[in-house]
C-alpha positions in Angstrom: -51.1 5.5 -19.2 -53.2 2.8 -17.8 -52.9 1.5 -14.2 -51.3 -1.7 -15.4 -48.6 0.2 -17.2 -47.9 2.3 -14.0 -47.7 -0.9 -11.9 -45.3 -2.5 -14.5 -43.1 0.6 -14.4 -43.1 0.7 -10.6 -42.1 -3.0 -10.5 -39.2 -2.4 -12.9 -37.9 0.4 -10.6 -38.1 -1.9 -7.6 -36.4 -4.7 -9.4 -33.6 -2.6 -10.9 -30.2 -3.0 -9.4 -29.0 -0.1 -7.2 -25.3 0.0 -6.4 -24.2 2.6 -3.8 -21.1 3.8 -5.8 -20.0 6.4 -3.3 -19.9 4.1 -0.3 -18.4 1.3 -2.4 -15.5 3.5 -3.6 -14.9 5.0 -0.2 -14.7 1.5 1.4 -12.1 0.5 -1.3 -10.1 3.7 -0.7 -10.1 3.3 3.1 -9.3 -0.4 2.8 -6.3 0.3 0.5 -5.1 3.0 2.8 -5.3 0.7 5.8 -3.4 -2.0 3.9 -0.8 0.6 2.9 -0.4 1.8 6.5 -0.1 -1.8 7.8 2.4 -2.6 5.1 4.5 0.5 5.9 4.6 -0.6 9.6 5.7 -4.0 8.6 8.4 -2.5 6.3 9.7 -0.5 9.2 10.1 -3.6 11.3 11.9 -5.4 8.5 14.2 -2.4 8.1 14.9 -2.5 11.8 15.7 -6.2 11.6 18.1 -5.5 8.7 19.7 -2.7 10.8 20.4 -5.2 13.6 22.0 -7.8 11.4 23.6 -5.6 8.7 26.3 -2.9 9.0 25.2 -0.7 6.1 21.4 -1.0 6.5 20.8 2.8 6.7 22.9 3.4 3.6 21.0 0.8 1.7 17.7 2.1 2.9 18.7 5.6 1.8 19.7 4.3 -1.6 16.4 2.6 -2.1 14.6 5.8 -1.2 16.7 7.8 -3.7 15.9 5.4 -6.5 12.2 5.4 -5.8 12.0 9.2 -5.4 13.2 9.7 -8.9 9.8 8.5 -10.1 11.1 7.2 -13.4 8.5 5.3 -15.4 5.6 6.8 -13.5 2.7 8.7 -15.1 3.0 12.4 -15.5 -0.5 13.5 -14.6 0.6 13.9 -11.0 3.5 16.2 -10.0 5.3 13.4 -8.1 8.4 15.2 -7.0 6.6 18.4 -6.1 4.0 16.5 -4.0 6.7 14.5 -2.2 8.7 17.7 -1.5 5.5 19.4 -0.2 4.8 16.5 2.2 8.4 16.5 3.4 8.4 20.2 4.1 5.0 19.9 5.9 6.4 17.2 8.1 9.6 19.1 8.8 7.6 22.0 10.2 6.3 19.8 12.9 9.3 17.5 13.3 12.8 18.9 12.5 14.9 15.8 12.2 18.5 17.2 12.4 17.7 19.1 15.6 16.0 16.1 17.1 18.9 13.8 16.2 21.4 16.2 17.6 19.6 16.5 20.9 19.1 12.8 21.0 22.8 12.2 20.4 23.7 14.5 23.3 21.3 12.8 25.7 22.2 9.2 24.6 26.0 9.9 24.8 25.6 11.2 28.4 23.4 8.3 29.3 25.8 5.8 27.7 28.7 7.3 29.7 26.8 7.0 32.9 25.8 3.4 32.2 29.3 2.5 31.1 30.7 3.6 34.4 28.7 1.0 36.2 30.3 -2.4 36.6 28.2 -5.2 38.1 29.5 -8.4 39.6 26.8 -10.5 38.1 27.6 -11.3 34.5 23.9 -11.5 33.4 23.3 -8.0 34.8 26.4 -6.7 33.2 25.3 -8.2 29.9 21.9 -6.5 30.3 23.6 -3.2 31.0 25.7 -3.5 27.9 22.6 -4.2 25.9 20.9 -1.1 27.3 23.9 1.0 26.4 23.9 -0.4 22.8 20.2 0.3 22.5 20.5 3.9 23.8 23.4 4.5 21.4 21.4 3.3 18.5 18.4 5.6 19.1 19.6 8.4 16.6 20.2 5.8 13.9 16.8 4.2 14.5 15.1 7.6 14.3 17.0 8.4 11.0 15.9 5.0 9.7 12.3 5.6 10.7 12.3 8.9 8.7 13.8 7.3 5.6 11.3 4.5 5.7 8.4 7.0 6.1 9.7 9.0 3.1 10.0 5.8 1.1 6.4 4.9 2.0 5.2 8.3 0.9 7.1 8.0 -2.4 5.6 4.5 -3.0 2.1 5.7 -2.3 2.6 8.7 -4.7 3.8 6.4 -7.4 0.8 4.1 -6.9 -1.5 7.1 -7.2 0.3 8.3 -10.4 -0.4 4.9 -12.0 -4.1 4.9 -11.3 -5.3 6.2 -14.7 -3.4 3.7 -16.9 -4.3 0.8 -14.5 -7.9 1.8 -14.5 -7.9 1.9 -18.3 -6.6 -1.7 -18.3 -9.1 -2.8 -15.7 -12.0 -1.1 -17.6 -11.0 -2.9 -20.8 -11.2 -6.2 -18.9 -14.6 -5.3 -17.5 -15.9 -4.4 -21.0 -14.6 -7.7 -22.4 -16.2 -9.6 -19.6 -19.6 -7.9 -20.1 -19.5 -8.8 -23.8 -18.8 -12.4 -23.0 -21.6 -12.4 -20.4 -24.0 -11.0 -23.0 -23.0 -13.7 -25.5 -23.4 -16.4 -22.8 -26.8 -15.0 -22.0 -28.0 -15.4 -25.6 -26.6 -18.9 -25.7 -28.6 -19.8 -22.6 -25.7 -20.9 -20.5 -26.5 -21.6 -16.9 -25.4 -19.5 -14.0 -22.8 -20.8 -11.5 -22.7 -19.2 -8.1 -19.5 -21.0 -7.2 -17.6 -19.5 -10.1 -18.6 -15.9 -9.3 -17.6 -16.3 -5.7 -14.2 -17.8 -6.6 -13.4 -15.1 -9.2 -14.5 -12.3 -6.8 -12.3 -13.7 -4.0 -9.4 -13.9 -6.5 -10.0 -10.3 -7.6 -9.9 -8.9 -4.1 -6.9 -11.1 -3.0 -4.8 -10.3 -6.1 -5.4 -6.5 -6.0 -4.6 -6.1 -2.3 -1.8 -8.6 -2.1 0.3 -7.0 -4.8 0.0 -3.5 -3.2 0.8 -4.9 0.2 3.9 -6.8 -1.0 5.2 -3.8 -2.9 5.0 -1.5 0.1 5.9 -4.0 2.8 9.0 -5.5 1.2 12.0 -3.2 1.1 12.8 -2.6 -2.6 13.7 0.0 -5.1 11.2 -1.0 -7.8 9.3 1.7 -9.6 5.5 1.6 -9.5 5.3 0.9 -13.2 7.0 -2.5 -12.9 4.6 -3.5 -10.2 1.3 -1.7 -11.0 1.0 -2.7 -14.7 1.3 -6.5 -13.9 -1.1 -5.9 -11.0 -3.5 -4.1 -13.3 -3.3 -6.9 -15.8 -4.1 -9.5 -13.1 -6.9 -7.4 -11.8 -8.4 -6.9 -15.3 -8.2 -10.7 -15.8 -10.1 -11.5 -12.6 -12.5 -8.6 -13.1 -13.3 -9.9 -16.6 -14.2 -13.3 -15.2 -16.3 -11.8 -12.4 -18.3 -9.8 -14.9 -18.5 -12.7 -17.4 -19.8 -15.1 -14.7 -22.2 -12.7 -13.0 -25.7 -13.9 -13.0 -27.3 -13.6 -16.4 -30.9 -14.1 -15.6 -33.0 -12.1 -13.0 
């Protein structure tokens, strides 16, 4: 091999595209987890708002959890019910809800009795005392609602994980179709457009994260299949256009 061939081979190695796959996938996983945690916190605040303005908010929240935890329509490659039961048992070892609620009810009932015995002449202070009494009495219900929302969040995350393989298959199909179109456009000599690739890449990120965020943040009893399959189709569409419009000439 001549020196010129060695230099050509070295130049090709330098010009080849190197994508850090591990860090890329880890960044996506951590970003999705952070979005899911933020959406879960927002869902808790929404549920608390519903508890304030609705009489049967806890019963409705429990009904939504029971519907989601059935895992109907989810993929079978993950033992959804066993995984959810394991997580619940693990949490109950550190935090036993019935005992905590019983102790909280005893404390709040005694505190409510002490506060109700006070009668203030100022109407504003009396209204504040009554508000404090109502808040103290609602602590057991708020704790029960927090646990139900946490279990619902875990069930939704498990259903999202169970739908990863069919969703990835749809997205990969879109990527392959986009790569074929990119190759055809390369042979046709079409010009590159940086604006298109930036727009499609932004749409890809926004659509993927927004659908997951809305599914977890909004209280609902939808199964993951009814949400993740349309999300995968939208992601595949945007991924196809990202690959198809990626720069064709180096």
